[in-house]
One Martini backbone bead per residue (centre of mass of N, CA, C, O) as a GRO file, in nm:
protein
  408
    1MET     BB    1   3.334   9.990   2.278
    2PRO     BB    2   3.506  10.216   2.426
    3GLU     BB    3   3.810  10.371   2.402
    4GLU     BB    4   3.750  10.441   2.716
    5LEU     BB    5   3.737  10.365   3.027
    6PHE     BB    6   3.578  10.475   3.302
    7LEU     BB    7   3.803  10.409   3.505
    8ASP     BB    8   4.028  10.566   3.353
    9ARG     BB    9   3.893  10.846   3.375
   10SER     BB   10   3.894  10.866   3.684
   11ILE     BB   11   4.203  10.826   3.732
   12LYS     BB   12   4.296  11.073   3.567
   13LYS     BB   13   4.172  11.291   3.770
   14ILE     BB   14   4.396  11.181   4.011
   15GLU     BB   15   4.696  11.133   3.911
   16SER     BB   16   4.846  11.402   3.985
   17TYR     BB   17   4.849  11.351   4.291
   18PHE     BB   18   5.041  11.104   4.286
   19ARG     BB   19   5.279  11.250   4.160
   20TRP     BB   20   5.311  11.438   4.400
   21MET     BB   21   5.356  11.192   4.612
   22GLY     BB   22   5.514  10.941   4.478
   23ILE     BB   23   5.288  10.750   4.333
   24ASN     BB   24   5.213  10.436   4.171
   25ILE     BB   25   4.898  10.324   4.006
   26ARG     BB   26   5.045  10.209   3.751
   27SER     BB   27   5.155   9.904   3.625
   28GLY     BB   28   5.261  10.001   3.323
   29ASP     BB   29   5.413  10.231   3.469
   30ASN     BB   30   5.716  10.299   3.583
   31ASN     BB   31   5.891  10.000   3.612
   32ASN     BB   32   6.159  10.097   3.610
   33LYS     BB   33   6.413  10.183   3.820
   34LYS     BB   34   6.445  10.482   3.743
   35ASP     BB   35   6.139  10.566   3.769
   36VAL     BB   36   6.104  10.468   4.059
   37PHE     BB   37   6.317  10.652   4.188
   38LYS     BB   38   6.190  10.921   4.110
   39ILE     BB   39   5.927  10.878   4.259
   40ARG     BB   40   6.057  10.837   4.541
   41CYS     BB   41   6.190  11.109   4.562
   42ILE     BB   42   5.933  11.275   4.576
   43TYR     BB   43   5.834  11.143   4.840
   44PHE     BB   44   6.082  11.209   5.016
   45ILE     BB   45   6.071  11.516   5.000
   46ASN     BB   46   5.786  11.552   5.111
   47PHE     BB   47   5.830  11.398   5.376
   48VAL     BB   48   6.052  11.589   5.489
   49LEU     BB   49   5.900  11.860   5.475
   50LEU     BB   50   5.656  11.772   5.652
   51ASN     BB   51   5.813  11.636   5.910
   52THR     BB   52   5.977  11.887   6.000
   53ASP     BB   53   5.719  12.048   6.076
   54VAL     BB   54   5.607  11.842   6.271
   55LEU     BB   55   5.848  11.836   6.466
   56GLY     BB   56   5.842  12.142   6.530
   57ALA     BB   57   5.548  12.132   6.650
   58ILE     BB   58   5.616  11.940   6.882
   59PHE     BB   59   5.835  12.116   7.017
   60TRP     BB   60   5.644  12.354   7.067
   61PHE     BB   61   5.442  12.202   7.246
   62ARG     BB   62   5.650  12.132   7.466
   63SER     BB   63   5.736  12.429   7.518
   64GLY     BB   64   5.457  12.536   7.591
   65LEU     BB   65   5.415  12.364   7.845
   66GLU     BB   66   5.679  12.468   7.997
   67GLN     BB   67   5.592  12.794   7.959
   68GLY     BB   68   5.277  12.833   7.994
   69LYS     BB   69   5.077  12.826   7.784
   70THR     BB   70   4.796  12.862   7.654
   71PHE     BB   71   4.537  12.660   7.566
   72THR     BB   72   4.500  12.774   7.283
   73GLU     BB   73   4.801  12.758   7.187
   74VAL     BB   74   4.842  12.451   7.229
   75THR     BB   75   4.581  12.370   7.031
   76TYR     BB   76   4.634  12.496   6.747
   77ASN     BB   77   4.814  12.249   6.615
   78ALA     BB   78   4.659  11.981   6.652
   79PRO     BB   79   4.494  11.932   6.391
   80CYS     BB   80   4.733  11.939   6.192
   81LEU     BB   81   4.897  11.712   6.317
   82THR     BB   82   4.685  11.488   6.291
   83PHE     BB   83   4.654  11.518   5.979
   84SER     BB   84   4.952  11.453   5.908
   85PHE     BB   85   4.955  11.167   6.022
   86LEU     BB   86   4.732  11.070   5.830
   87ALA     BB   87   4.887  11.121   5.567
   88ASN     BB   88   5.125  10.937   5.624
   89PHE     BB   89   4.964  10.672   5.659
   90LYS     BB   90   4.825  10.666   5.381
   91MET     BB   91   5.073  10.671   5.198
   92LEU     BB   92   5.225  10.430   5.318
   93SER     BB   93   4.997  10.222   5.264
   94LEU     BB   94   4.994  10.259   4.954
   95ILE     BB   95   5.291  10.174   4.909
   96PHE     BB   96   5.270   9.888   5.037
   97TYR     BB   97   5.000   9.830   4.834
   98GLU     BB   98   5.068   9.882   4.530
   99LYS     BB   99   5.025   9.594   4.394
  100THR     BB  100   4.727   9.571   4.483
  101VAL     BB  101   4.631   9.812   4.327
  102HIS     BB  102   4.703   9.699   4.049
  103GLU     BB  103   4.525   9.445   4.075
  104LEU     BB  104   4.254   9.594   4.109
  105ILE     BB  105   4.253   9.755   3.846
  106ALA     BB  106   4.274   9.512   3.654
  107ALA     BB  107   4.014   9.375   3.748
  108LEU     BB  108   3.814   9.611   3.677
  109GLN     BB  109   3.896   9.626   3.374
  110LYS     BB  110   3.804   9.340   3.308
  111LEU     BB  111   3.506   9.375   3.384
  112GLU     BB  112   3.442   9.607   3.192
  113ILE     BB  113   3.509   9.469   2.931
  114LYS     BB  114   3.308   9.233   2.966
  115HIS     BB  115   3.057   9.416   2.964
  116PHE     BB  116   3.103   9.543   2.670
  117LEU     BB  117   3.085   9.251   2.527
  118ARG     BB  118   2.815   9.248   2.591
  119GLN     BB  119   2.466   9.267   2.579
  120ASN     BB  120   2.362   9.589   2.630
  121CYS     BB  121   2.156   9.787   2.776
  122ALA     BB  122   2.057  10.111   2.831
  123GLU     BB  123   2.036  10.087   3.141
  124GLU     BB  124   2.332   9.998   3.201
  125LEU     BB  125   2.477  10.233   3.067
  126LYS     BB  126   2.348  10.452   3.242
  127MET     BB  127   2.435  10.347   3.516
  128LEU     BB  128   2.742  10.387   3.463
  129LYS     BB  129   2.732  10.692   3.386
  130ASP     BB  130   2.604  10.798   3.654
  131GLU     BB  131   2.826  10.702   3.844
  132LYS     BB  132   3.051  10.863   3.718
  133ASN     BB  133   2.926  11.144   3.748
  134PHE     BB  134   2.903  11.133   4.056
  135LEU     BB  135   3.203  11.097   4.119
  136HIS     BB  136   3.298  11.363   3.973
  137ALA     BB  137   3.126  11.550   4.157
  138VAL     BB  138   3.278  11.474   4.416
  139PHE     BB  139   3.551  11.568   4.330
  140LYS     BB  140   3.478  11.865   4.282
  141GLY     BB  141   3.365  11.941   4.554
  142SER     BB  142   3.610  11.855   4.726
  143LYS     BB  143   3.821  12.039   4.588
  144ILE     BB  144   3.692  12.308   4.669
  145VAL     BB  145   3.724  12.268   4.972
  146ASN     BB  146   4.030  12.221   4.977
  147TYR     BB  147   4.116  12.487   4.840
  148ALA     BB  148   3.978  12.672   5.050
  149SER     BB  149   4.143  12.569   5.295
  150ILE     BB  150   4.423  12.638   5.188
  151LEU     BB  151   4.368  12.945   5.130
  152THR     BB  152   4.284  13.033   5.423
  153PHE     BB  153   4.533  12.922   5.570
  154GLY     BB  154   4.743  13.090   5.398
  155CYS     BB  155   4.603  13.392   5.438
  156SER     BB  156   4.553  13.457   5.746
  157PRO     BB  157   4.834  13.577   5.822
  158LEU     BB  158   4.820  13.821   5.627
  159VAL     BB  159   4.569  13.951   5.756
  160LEU     BB  160   4.697  13.981   6.042
  161ILE     BB  161   4.937  14.156   5.957
  162ALA     BB  162   4.764  14.393   5.842
  163SER     BB  163   4.601  14.445   6.102
  164ASN     BB  164   4.837  14.502   6.297
  165TYR     BB  165   4.966  14.732   6.137
  166TYR     BB  166   4.718  14.920   6.140
  167LYS     BB  167   4.695  14.935   6.461
  168THR     BB  168   5.035  14.951   6.550
  169GLY     BB  169   5.282  14.954   6.323
  170ARG     BB  170   5.359  14.647   6.343
  171MET     BB  171   5.568  14.384   6.232
  172ASP     BB  172   5.437  14.054   6.207
  173TYR     BB  173   5.576  13.726   6.155
  174LEU     BB  174   5.355  13.517   6.035
  175LEU     BB  175   5.229  13.173   6.041
  176PRO     BB  176   5.035  12.906   5.975
  177LEU     BB  177   5.245  12.765   6.162
  178ILE     BB  178   5.366  12.651   6.481
  179VAL     BB  179   5.716  12.653   6.474
  180LEU     BB  180   6.026  12.513   6.575
  181TYR     BB  181   6.326  12.672   6.504
  182PRO     BB  182   6.693  12.694   6.482
  183PHE     BB  183   6.590  12.980   6.396
  184ASP     BB  184   6.516  13.301   6.284
  185VAL     BB  185   6.200  13.410   6.136
  186ASP     BB  186   6.215  13.730   6.212
  187ASN     BB  187   6.282  13.770   5.883
  188ILE     BB  188   6.264  13.893   5.565
  189THR     BB  189   6.460  13.667   5.432
  190VAL     BB  190   6.315  13.400   5.575
  191TRP     BB  191   6.002  13.411   5.596
  192PRO     BB  192   5.909  13.348   5.292
  193ILE     BB  193   6.031  13.066   5.281
  194ILE     BB  194   5.869  12.943   5.523
  195TYR     BB  195   5.592  13.002   5.419
  196VAL     BB  196   5.607  12.829   5.159
  197ARG     BB  197   5.683  12.570   5.299
  198GLN     BB  198   5.419  12.538   5.470
  199ILE     BB  199   5.227  12.528   5.230
  200TRP     BB  200   5.343  12.274   5.113
  201SER     BB  201   5.272  12.097   5.358
  202VAL     BB  202   4.968  12.141   5.342
  203ILE     BB  203   4.926  12.028   5.061
  204THR     BB  204   5.046  11.745   5.113
  205ALA     BB  205   4.845  11.661   5.331
  206VAL     BB  206   4.582  11.697   5.165
  207ILE     BB  207   4.662  11.507   4.934
  208GLY     BB  208   4.727  11.251   5.096
  209VAL     BB  209   4.430  11.215   5.178
  210CYS     BB  210   4.251  11.270   4.919
  211ALA     BB  211   4.372  11.076   4.710
  212THR     BB  212   4.319  10.812   4.862
  213ASP     BB  213   4.013  10.863   4.877
  214TYR     BB  214   3.952  10.880   4.571
  215LEU     BB  215   4.034  10.588   4.517
  216PHE     BB  216   3.826  10.464   4.708
  217TYR     BB  217   3.575  10.573   4.567
  218THR     BB  218   3.632  10.440   4.292
  219PHE     BB  219   3.624  10.145   4.386
  220CYS     BB  220   3.340  10.149   4.511
  221VAL     BB  221   3.176  10.234   4.262
  222TYR     BB  222   3.272  10.002   4.061
  223ILE     BB  223   3.190   9.763   4.242
  224SER     BB  224   2.887   9.845   4.288
  225THR     BB  225   2.814   9.857   3.987
  226GLN     BB  226   2.877   9.560   3.930
  227PHE     BB  227   2.661   9.453   4.120
  228ARG     BB  228   2.418   9.584   3.971
  229LEU     BB  229   2.475   9.442   3.699
  230LEU     BB  230   2.453   9.156   3.810
  231GLY     BB  231   2.163   9.178   3.907
  232HIS     BB  232   2.041   9.237   3.632
  233SER     BB  233   2.136   8.968   3.506
  234ILE     BB  234   1.993   8.770   3.702
  235GLU     BB  235   1.697   8.865   3.644
  236ARG     BB  236   1.743   8.776   3.313
  237VAL     BB  237   1.854   8.472   3.284
  238VAL     BB  238   1.550   8.384   3.293
  239PRO     BB  239   1.334   8.306   3.066
  240ASN     BB  240   1.009   8.424   2.950
  241ASN     BB  241   0.786   8.208   2.765
  242GLY     BB  242   0.490   8.163   2.883
  243LEU     BB  243   0.533   7.907   3.051
  244SER     BB  244   0.475   7.632   3.288
  245VAL     BB  245   0.731   7.523   3.226
  246ARG     BB  246   1.048   7.436   3.274
  247THR     BB  247   1.358   7.549   3.228
  248ARG     BB  248   1.618   7.435   3.068
  249LEU     BB  249   1.962   7.348   3.087
  250ASN     BB  250   2.119   7.476   2.855
  251GLY     BB  251   2.398   7.589   2.711
  252ASN     BB  252   2.337   7.899   2.725
  253LEU     BB  253   2.230   7.903   3.020
  254ARG     BB  254   2.477   7.784   3.152
  255MET     BB  255   2.676   8.001   3.067
  256LYS     BB  256   2.533   8.236   3.222
  257PHE     BB  257   2.562   8.116   3.504
  258VAL     BB  258   2.868   8.086   3.512
  259GLU     BB  259   2.926   8.385   3.463
  260ASN     BB  260   2.780   8.498   3.718
  261LEU     BB  261   2.945   8.338   3.926
  262LYS     BB  262   3.223   8.459   3.852
  263TRP     BB  263   3.143   8.753   3.883
  264HIS     BB  264   3.092   8.730   4.188
  265GLN     BB  265   3.370   8.632   4.273
  266GLU     BB  266   3.531   8.882   4.161
  267LEU     BB  267   3.396   9.087   4.348
  268ILE     BB  268   3.474   8.968   4.618
  269ARG     BB  269   3.780   8.993   4.559
  270ALA     BB  270   3.781   9.302   4.521
  271ALA     BB  271   3.680   9.368   4.805
  272SER     BB  272   3.918   9.229   4.946
  273LEU     BB  273   4.147   9.412   4.827
  274LEU     BB  274   4.033   9.677   4.944
  275GLU     BB  275   4.055   9.594   5.237
  276GLN     BB  276   4.362   9.545   5.241
  277ILE     BB  277   4.449   9.841   5.168
  278TYR     BB  278   4.243  10.013   5.393
  279THR     BB  279   4.206   9.903   5.685
  280LYS     BB  280   4.434  10.046   5.850
  281SER     BB  281   4.388  10.347   5.769
  282THR     BB  282   4.090  10.349   5.867
  283LEU     BB  283   4.148  10.322   6.163
  284TYR     BB  284   4.308  10.579   6.194
  285ASN     BB  285   4.087  10.761   6.081
  286PHE     BB  286   3.876  10.705   6.305
  287VAL     BB  287   4.046  10.792   6.548
  288THR     BB  288   4.124  11.096   6.436
  289SER     BB  289   3.857  11.233   6.355
  290SER     BB  290   3.748  11.307   6.641
  291VAL     BB  291   3.995  11.484   6.709
  292ILE     BB  292   3.986  11.684   6.475
  293ILE     BB  293   3.694  11.790   6.513
  294CYS     BB  294   3.724  11.879   6.805
  295LEU     BB  295   3.973  12.078   6.777
  296THR     BB  296   3.852  12.253   6.554
  297GLY     BB  297   3.596  12.340   6.706
  298PHE     BB  298   3.752  12.470   6.946
  299ASN     BB  299   3.892  12.691   6.778
  300VAL     BB  300   3.634  12.824   6.674
  301ALA     BB  301   3.522  12.893   6.972
  302VAL     BB  302   3.796  13.061   7.091
  303VAL     BB  303   3.875  13.217   6.866
  304GLU     BB  304   3.892  13.576   6.760
  305ASP     BB  305   4.002  13.562   6.480
  306PHE     BB  306   3.846  13.560   6.181
  307ALA     BB  307   4.058  13.430   5.996
  308VAL     BB  308   4.101  13.180   6.172
  309ILE     BB  309   3.814  13.080   6.185
  310LEU     BB  310   3.779  13.042   5.880
  311SER     BB  311   4.001  12.823   5.845
  312PHE     BB  312   3.874  12.620   6.054
  313LEU     BB  313   3.605  12.586   5.917
  314PHE     BB  314   3.715  12.458   5.657
  315PHE     BB  315   3.862  12.230   5.801
  316LEU     BB  316   3.607  12.110   5.929
  317PHE     BB  317   3.454  12.056   5.670
  318MET     BB  318   3.674  11.874   5.541
  319SER     BB  319   3.665  11.655   5.763
  320LEU     BB  320   3.371  11.580   5.743
  321LEU     BB  321   3.365  11.509   5.444
  322GLN     BB  322   3.581  11.285   5.453
  323ILE     BB  323   3.428  11.083   5.650
  324ILE     BB  324   3.147  11.066   5.513
  325LEU     BB  325   3.249  10.959   5.237
  326LEU     BB  326   3.383  10.707   5.336
  327CYS     BB  327   3.119  10.585   5.458
  328PHE     BB  328   2.933  10.607   5.213
  329PHE     BB  329   3.098  10.416   5.015
  330GLY     BB  330   3.103  10.174   5.201
  331ASP     BB  331   2.792  10.149   5.213
  332LYS     BB  332   2.740  10.113   4.914
  333LEU     BB  333   2.892   9.843   4.880
  334MET     BB  334   2.731   9.674   5.081
  335LYS     BB  335   2.448   9.707   4.958
  336SER     BB  336   2.512   9.599   4.672
  337SER     BB  337   2.593   9.306   4.765
  338THR     BB  338   2.300   9.239   4.895
  339ASN     BB  339   2.120   9.285   4.633
  340ILE     BB  340   2.158   9.002   4.505
  341SER     BB  341   1.936   8.864   4.665
  342ASP     BB  342   1.702   9.016   4.526
  343ALA     BB  343   1.768   8.931   4.239
  344VAL     BB  344   1.718   8.632   4.276
  345TYR     BB  345   1.422   8.658   4.369
  346ASN     BB  346   1.333   8.822   4.096
  347SER     BB  347   1.381   8.590   3.954
  348LYS     BB  348   1.291   8.301   3.743
  349TRP     BB  349   1.339   8.038   3.936
  350TYR     BB  350   1.050   7.878   3.889
  351LEU     BB  351   1.147   7.804   3.573
  352THR     BB  352   1.349   7.601   3.674
  353GLU     BB  353   1.539   7.377   3.770
  354LYS     BB  354   1.642   7.236   4.054
  355ASN     BB  355   1.953   7.277   4.028
  356VAL     BB  356   1.932   7.580   3.972
  357GLY     BB  357   1.791   7.664   4.234
  358LYS     BB  358   2.027   7.583   4.419
  359VAL     BB  359   2.232   7.783   4.309
  360LEU     BB  360   2.073   8.042   4.367
  361LEU     BB  361   2.058   7.991   4.672
  362MET     BB  362   2.361   8.018   4.721
  363VAL     BB  363   2.389   8.305   4.625
  364GLN     BB  364   2.185   8.432   4.823
  365ILE     BB  365   2.333   8.353   5.084
  366ARG     BB  366   2.606   8.489   5.021
  367SER     BB  367   2.486   8.785   4.974
  368GLN     BB  368   2.384   8.828   5.277
  369ARG     BB  369   2.692   8.854   5.299
  370ALA     BB  370   2.862   9.120   5.315
  371CYS     BB  371   3.091   9.338   5.172
  372ARG     BB  372   3.316   9.438   5.403
  373LEU     BB  373   3.438   9.735   5.534
  374THR     BB  374   3.711   9.796   5.756
  375ALA     BB  375   3.873   9.879   6.073
  376TYR     BB  376   4.049   9.619   6.128
  377GLY     BB  377   3.764   9.484   6.249
  378PHE     BB  378   3.634   9.702   6.454
  379ALA     BB  379   3.481   9.846   6.202
  380GLU     BB  380   3.249   9.961   5.998
  381VAL     BB  381   3.205  10.115   5.668
  382ASN     BB  382   2.960  10.336   5.763
  383LEU     BB  383   2.710  10.551   5.871
  384ARG     BB  384   2.722  10.453   6.167
  385ALA     BB  385   3.016  10.531   6.211
  386PHE     BB  386   2.979  10.836   6.173
  387MET     BB  387   2.796  10.878   6.423
  388LYS     BB  388   3.010  10.782   6.624
  389ILE     BB  389   3.223  10.994   6.564
  390LEU     BB  390   3.047  11.239   6.639
  391SER     BB  391   2.988  11.156   6.930
  392THR     BB  392   3.286  11.148   7.019
  393ALA     BB  393   3.357  11.443   6.943
  394TRP     BB  394   3.154  11.574   7.135
  395SER     BB  395   3.271  11.460   7.398
  396TYR     BB  396   3.552  11.591   7.367
  397PHE     BB  397   3.450  11.887   7.340
  398ALA     BB  398   3.313  11.904   7.622
  399LEU     BB  399   3.573  11.845   7.779
  400LEU     BB  400   3.747  12.076   7.671
  401GLN     BB  401   3.558  12.308   7.761
  402SER     BB  402   3.582  12.244   8.065
  403LEU     BB  403   3.887  12.284   8.080
  404TYR     BB  404   3.889  12.579   7.971
  405SER     BB  405   3.708  12.698   8.197
  406SER     BB  406   3.898  12.617   8.438
  407HIS     BB  407   4.149  12.801   8.325
  408GLU     BB  408   4.015  13.101   8.336
   0.00000   0.00000   0.00000
């Protein structure tokens, strides 16, 4: 058994994000009241800073409608506003189900420890290592996209300020977000503070969405890997002695059967806990993703400033990557749970006693009913759902384009 579990290594790679958010995903850490209070203070500060900007953006949106702002100006803030609401919902959902998160992590750690205590073949160890490396590669690629999106969004106003100053000689104090404040921000003493504050809000929103998603990917990968390992064990549970007679259910074989049955039940329970944690936030994610993709694509199509176009392009790519990875890992877990049925069929069930064959048949029938992750029961989290989201986003985009053309 390794000194550190693969699951713990993966969680360590994203743990700093949760400290930023003020959420504790470790059941054994920070459990006394003083530490819990400190963690919640971090969350409260970030919540206030983010949502005061969100509130200011909503007031500006209302003011823009009343003052007859252009269609482009009114929709400029819409993708970021929707994304901020999504970040809020995901963070609150994770806090509400914090104990369930601890329970799921403990269950997966227990399963991984049991796996290493068995006699594992090189193929199983390679399987676990490959899945871990794939997950970490997804983390790395997603982080690059997220950092690039934050960087371009934060720097685009500076580029526009420099460009306008070069062309007109006038200094315009632009900000990443259009927010209505109760004071004048066109002041060199105030503007830098507000600028940094808005960047902080952008980082908080991005981390709020991505950190919760990274934890979702981690759970999906390790549950699906355990399903694959279980399938591998089931295929080999009945020994092939080269005999035509049926293998009797002796003590050792009975113990292996019982172990595999319990293993399957524990994985079904783990998938159920994951569904409980994420089902509500996933519904909101599915609903808002079409809106975010549509509005971001619209801004890319109609905005003329290259710096702004670049920032929205990265934001669009980040939004697409976020929802496709969510659907991909949900699809991965579903398929791995149904593959147990194939593993039972591929096992040497025909060499066992009649009673053993009946038990294997029960496992096969149960595994044909996939462990589904859903958006609160309205839709399954799989790649078909991603195609539906893209289709809906395109419909919204076409409608928005026609409205924009009619207003010109």
